[in-house]
Each structure stands twice: as C-alpha cells, then as structure tokens.
C-alpha positions in Angstrom: -10.7 -16.0 17.7 -11.3 -12.4 18.7 -12.0 -9.6 16.1 -8.5 -8.2 16.8 -6.8 -11.5 16.3 -8.7 -12.0 13.0 -7.7 -8.5 11.8 -4.1 -9.2 12.6 -4.2 -12.6 10.8 -5.8 -11.0 7.7 -3.4 -8.1 7.8 -0.4 -10.5 7.9 -1.8 -12.5 5.0 -2.3 -9.3 3.0 1.3 -8.2 3.7 2.6 -11.5 2.5 0.5 -11.3 -0.7 1.9 -7.8 -1.4 5.5 -9.0 -0.9 4.8 -12.0 -3.1 3.4 -9.8 -5.8 6.4 -7.5 -5.8 8.7 -10.5 -6.0 6.8 -11.8 -9.1 7.7 -8.5 -10.7 11.4 -8.9 -9.9 11.6 -6.7 -6.8 13.4 -7.3 -3.6 10.7 -6.8 -1.0 10.8 -6.7 2.8 7.9 -6.8 5.2 9.0 -4.5 8.1 8.3 -6.2 11.5 5.4 -4.7 13.5 7.6 -4.4 16.6 10.0 -2.0 14.8 9.8 1.3 16.7 8.5 4.1 14.4 7.6 1.6 11.7 7.1 3.9 8.7 5.1 1.4 6.5 4.5 -2.3 6.1 6.7 -3.0 3.0 9.7 -1.6 1.3 10.5 -2.9 -2.2 13.2 -2.1 -4.7 14.8 -3.1 -8.0 17.1 -1.8 -10.6 16.6 -2.1 -14.3 17.3 1.1 -16.3 16.7 3.1 -13.1 16.1 2.3 -9.5 12.4 1.8 -8.5 11.7 2.0 -4.8 8.4 1.6 -3.1 7.1 2.3 0.4 3.6 0.9 0.9 1.3 0.0 3.6 -0.9 -3.0 3.1 -4.6 -2.9 4.0 -7.3 -5.5 4.0 -11.0 -4.7 3.4 -13.7 -7.1 4.3 -16.1 -8.6 1.8 -19.1 -6.5 2.8 -17.2 -3.3 2.1 -16.6 -1.8 -1.3 -14.5 1.2 -0.2 -11.4 1.9 1.8 -12.1 4.2 4.8 -9.4 6.8 5.4 -9.8 6.5 9.1 -7.6 3.4 8.7 -4.6 5.5 7.6 -2.4 6.1 10.6 -0.5 9.3 11.5 2.9 7.5 11.3 2.1 6.4 7.7 1.2 9.9 6.6 4.3 11.4 8.2 6.7 8.8 6.8 5.3 9.0 3.3 5.5 12.8 3.4 9.0 12.7 4.6 10.1 10.2 1.9 8.5 12.3 -0.8 9.6 15.7 0.5 13.1 14.9 1.5 14.2 12.2 -0.8 11.9 12.7 -3.8 10.3 9.3 -3.6 7.3 8.9 -5.9 6.1 5.3 -5.3 4.3 5.8 -2.0 0.9 4.6 -1.1 -1.5 1.9 0.0 -1.9 -1.6 -1.5 -5.4 -2.7 -0.5 -6.8 -6.2 -0.8 -10.6 -6.2 -1.2 -12.2 -9.5 -0.2 -15.1 -8.7 -2.5 -13.1 -9.2 -5.7 -10.0 -10.8 -4.3 -7.8 -8.2 -5.9 -5.0 -6.0 -4.8 -5.6 -2.4 -5.7 -3.4 0.7 -5.3 -4.1 4.1 -3.8 -1.1 6.4 -4.4 -0.3 8.6 -1.4 -0.7 11.7 -3.5 -4.2 10.8 -4.3 -5.0 10.0 -0.7 -3.7 13.5 0.3 -5.8 15.2 -2.4 -8.9 13.3 -1.4 -8.4 14.0 2.3 -7.7 17.7 1.6 -11.0 17.9 -0.2 -13.0 16.3 2.6 -13.3 12.9 0.9 -13.3 10.2 3.6 -13.1 7.0 1.6 -12.4 5.7 -1.9 -14.4 3.0 -3.8 -12.5 0.0 -5.0 -13.6 0.6 -8.6 -11.8 3.9 -8.5 -8.4 2.3 -7.8 -6.1 0.7 -10.3 -5.2 -3.0 -10.0 -1.8 -3.2 -8.3 -0.4 -5.6 -10.9 -1.3 -3.0 -13.6 0.5 -0.3 -11.6 3.7 -2.4 -11.4 3.5 -3.3 -15.1 3.2 0.4 -15.9 6.1 1.3 -13.6 8.3 -1.3 -15.5 7.2 0.0 -18.9 7.9 3.7 -18.0 11.5 3.3 -16.9 
C-alpha cells in the first residue's frame, strides 16, 4: 500500500468515526463524497432540540508519532467555505475534528481558533491544547 493510499484509508476511517460520534449524540450526519465539486468540508451534521444545531467540520487524522496538528494540512477550500458559512449565514459550529493516533481520541479545533492562531503566526496546535470532541458536543447540548 502506498503512502497516499494509506492516508486515504485513514482519512475515510476518521470521517466514519466522526459521523458515528455525531450520531451517538443524536445528530443527523452526512459525510460529503470526495468527488463532490467544491467540497466545502467532510461532514455536515444537524439536530434540533430547543434550537437547531448545525456543524460543518473537516476530519483530520494525525499519526502516532505526532502530537500536534500542522496547519499546512488545512486547505484553501476549507478556509473559504467556513468563512462563508460564518460570515453569510452566522454559523458558529465550524472547525476541524482531529483524531490523534497517539491517544486514540477525537479532538476539536474551532475554526475561529485556527484563524486566530494563523493570524498570529502559529503554525500548529498541540493535541493537549484541544478539547475532546465528545466534551464539545456535550457542552453544545447543555448550552441550548
């Protein structure tokens, strides 16, 4: 298996795990096919309790030897679509759900934090500085 094939396999597995996690929290979640022209992100998820909660996230996988997420992995189309969703529709739940092989956990990097880090010349974020994704979803449910 080539490195590219391995990365694609790990990426698909991470996307499935993120969708499964959203579903555990009662969300409808959809993994947008890679062949979709202008794919804005990997996953869109939504549910309605007291209010509508909608998420646009991109799933990322970080190898076991790495403890931080390198911002060179963020693509221009992801930045533009998240900015558009925030600026023109007021969406707040935008970001990156990152699976770190090192601790086998999904962690969340809000898009707003990514933008602030990048603006200040920060080129990566350590996994210990990111909230667990399940805790973020629990907080979103509790703050409705």
